[in-house]
C-alpha positions as CSV (number, residue, x, y, z in Angstrom):
1,S,-9.6,-24.4,-44.9
2,S,-11.7,-23.2,-41.9
3,I,-10.5,-21.4,-38.8
4,E,-10.6,-23.8,-35.9
5,K,-8.7,-22.6,-32.8
6,R,-8.4,-19.2,-31.0
7,H,-5.7,-18.3,-28.5
8,P,-6.4,-15.0,-26.7
9,Y,-3.5,-12.9,-25.5
10,N,-2.8,-9.6,-23.7
11,L,0.6,-7.9,-24.0
12,E,2.3,-4.7,-23.0
13,Y,5.5,-3.7,-24.7
14,R,7.5,-0.7,-26.0
15,V,7.7,0.2,-29.7
16,V,9.9,2.6,-31.6
17,T,7.9,4.9,-33.9
18,A,9.1,5.9,-37.4
19,D,10.5,9.1,-35.9
20,G,12.5,7.3,-33.2
21,E,10.1,7.9,-30.3
22,I,9.6,5.1,-27.8
23,R,5.9,4.5,-27.0
24,W,4.2,1.9,-24.7
25,V,1.4,-0.1,-26.3
26,H,-1.2,-2.6,-25.1
27,E,-2.0,-5.4,-27.5
28,R,-5.1,-7.6,-27.0
29,G,-6.1,-10.2,-29.5
30,Q,-6.2,-13.8,-30.5
31,A,-4.2,-16.0,-32.8
32,L,-6.4,-17.8,-35.4
33,F,-5.4,-21.2,-36.6
34,N,-6.5,-23.3,-39.6
35,T,-7.4,-27.0,-39.4
36,D,-3.8,-27.9,-39.9
37,G,-2.8,-26.1,-36.7
38,N,-1.0,-23.3,-38.4
39,V,-1.5,-19.6,-37.5
40,T,-3.5,-17.9,-40.2
41,C,-3.7,-14.5,-38.7
42,L,-3.8,-12.4,-35.6
43,D,-7.0,-10.6,-34.8
44,G,-6.8,-7.8,-32.2
45,V,-6.2,-4.2,-31.3
46,I,-3.1,-2.2,-30.3
47,I,-3.7,0.8,-28.1
48,D,-1.0,3.5,-27.2
49,I,-0.8,3.5,-23.4
50,S,2.2,5.8,-23.1
51,G,0.2,8.4,-21.1
52,L,-1.0,5.8,-18.7
53,K,2.5,4.4,-18.2
54,A,3.8,8.0,-17.5
55,V,1.1,8.5,-14.9
56,Q,1.9,5.1,-13.3
57,E,5.6,5.9,-13.2
58,A,5.0,9.3,-11.7
59,F,2.7,7.7,-9.0
60,R,5.3,5.0,-8.3
61,L,8.0,7.7,-7.8
62,S,5.7,9.8,-5.6
63,E,4.8,6.8,-3.5
64,A,8.5,5.9,-3.2
65,K,9.4,9.4,-2.0
66,L,6.6,9.4,0.5
67,R,7.6,6.0,1.8
68,T,11.2,7.1,2.1
69,L,10.1,10.2,4.1
70,I,7.9,8.2,6.4
71,D,10.6,5.6,7.0
72,T,13.2,8.3,7.7
73,I,11.1,10.0,10.4
74,P,12.5,8.9,13.8
75,D,9.0,8.7,15.3
76,L,6.8,5.7,15.2
77,V,4.1,6.1,12.5
78,W,1.2,3.8,11.8
79,L,-2.3,3.6,10.3
80,K,-5.1,1.4,11.6
81,D,-8.6,1.0,10.2
82,S,-11.6,1.8,12.4
83,D,-11.6,-1.8,13.8
84,G,-8.0,-1.4,14.9
85,I,-6.4,-3.5,12.1
86,Y,-3.1,-2.3,10.9
87,L,-3.0,-0.9,7.4
88,S,0.6,0.4,7.4
89,C,3.5,1.4,9.5
90,N,7.1,2.7,9.3
91,R,10.4,1.1,10.0
92,R,10.6,2.7,13.5
93,F,7.2,1.1,14.4
94,E,8.5,-2.3,13.1
95,Q,11.2,-2.1,15.8
96,F,8.5,-1.6,18.4
97,F,6.7,-4.8,17.5
98,G,9.8,-6.7,16.3
99,S,8.1,-7.6,13.0
100,K,8.2,-6.4,9.5
101,E,5.3,-4.3,8.1
102,E,4.2,-7.3,6.0
103,Q,3.7,-9.3,9.2
104,I,1.9,-6.4,11.0
105,V,-0.6,-5.4,8.4
106,G,-3.9,-7.2,8.8
107,K,-3.3,-7.8,12.5
108,T,-4.2,-5.8,15.7
109,D,-2.4,-4.7,18.8
110,Y,-3.6,-7.9,20.5
111,D,-1.4,-9.9,18.2
112,F,1.8,-8.1,19.5
113,V,1.3,-6.7,23.1
114,D,-0.4,-7.9,26.2
115,Q,-4.2,-7.3,26.6
116,E,-3.9,-4.4,29.0
117,L,-1.7,-2.4,26.7
118,A,-3.7,-3.4,23.6
119,D,-6.9,-2.3,25.4
120,F,-5.2,1.0,26.2
121,F,-4.2,1.5,22.6
122,R,-7.7,0.6,21.4
123,E,-9.3,3.0,23.8
124,N,-7.2,5.9,22.6
125,D,-8.0,5.0,19.0
126,Q,-11.7,5.2,19.8
127,V,-11.3,8.5,21.6
128,A,-9.6,10.1,18.5
129,M,-12.4,8.7,16.2
130,A,-15.1,9.9,18.6
131,R,-13.5,13.3,19.0
132,N,-13.2,13.6,15.2
133,G,-9.8,15.2,15.8
134,P,-6.4,14.7,17.3
135,S,-6.1,13.0,20.7
136,T,-2.8,13.0,22.7
137,N,-1.6,10.7,25.4
138,E,1.6,9.4,27.0
139,E,2.5,5.8,27.1
140,E,5.5,3.7,28.1
141,I,6.4,1.0,25.6
142,T,9.0,-1.8,25.4
143,F,10.5,-2.4,22.0
144,A,10.4,-6.1,21.1
145,E,13.5,-5.6,18.9
146,D,15.9,-5.0,21.8
147,N,13.7,-4.7,25.0
148,H,14.6,-1.0,25.6
149,Q,11.8,1.2,26.9
150,E,10.6,4.6,25.8
151,I,8.0,7.0,27.0
152,L,6.1,8.3,24.0
153,E,3.8,11.3,23.4
154,T,1.3,9.8,21.0
155,I,-1.0,11.7,18.8
156,K,-3.8,9.8,17.1
157,T,-5.9,11.5,14.4
158,P,-8.8,10.1,12.5
159,M,-8.0,9.8,8.8
160,Y,-10.6,10.2,6.0
161,D,-10.6,9.4,2.3
162,A,-11.5,11.8,-0.5
163,A,-15.2,11.1,-0.1
164,G,-15.1,11.9,3.6
165,E,-15.4,8.3,4.8
166,L,-13.4,7.3,7.9
167,I,-10.3,5.2,6.9
168,G,-9.1,4.8,10.5
169,V,-6.6,6.3,12.9
170,L,-3.2,7.7,12.0
171,G,-0.8,7.5,14.9
172,I,2.5,9.2,15.6
173,G,4.6,8.3,18.7
174,R,7.5,10.5,19.7
175,D,10.1,9.6,22.3
176,I,9.9,12.2,25.1
């Protein structure tokens, strides 16, 4: 009988080796069927990806620690791209806008505060980027979460990737 159908698959799973060690593997292949519709064999490759999984887990743990640190800081912390679009923020900053990070990312100040304040924020972002270094200013803000006001000392610093390309502006606002 001839081989008729092929069903490709990709799987990741753990295996226990003969000496009892647990390893992660990636299996990629296809099931081959005969004309009667029965599987005749599996054709593919299995690759040990335990090292990759270890690196991914270490990265996940490192990222979780960093996120916990940033969320624990009592200051407002945020990152915008060079066009003023939010890339990230901490929990304290969420309280300022009264929205979760998922609702802030991808938007600008103009989506959350009045135009005059948004213009002020944008101008200070541009000063920091043009200065190619930290820029400090004071600003009075009202928290959307509970309408209390704070005067912040805000430091905005241009942030670059490993290749030296501008990512955007990192901001930290401290209640003074």
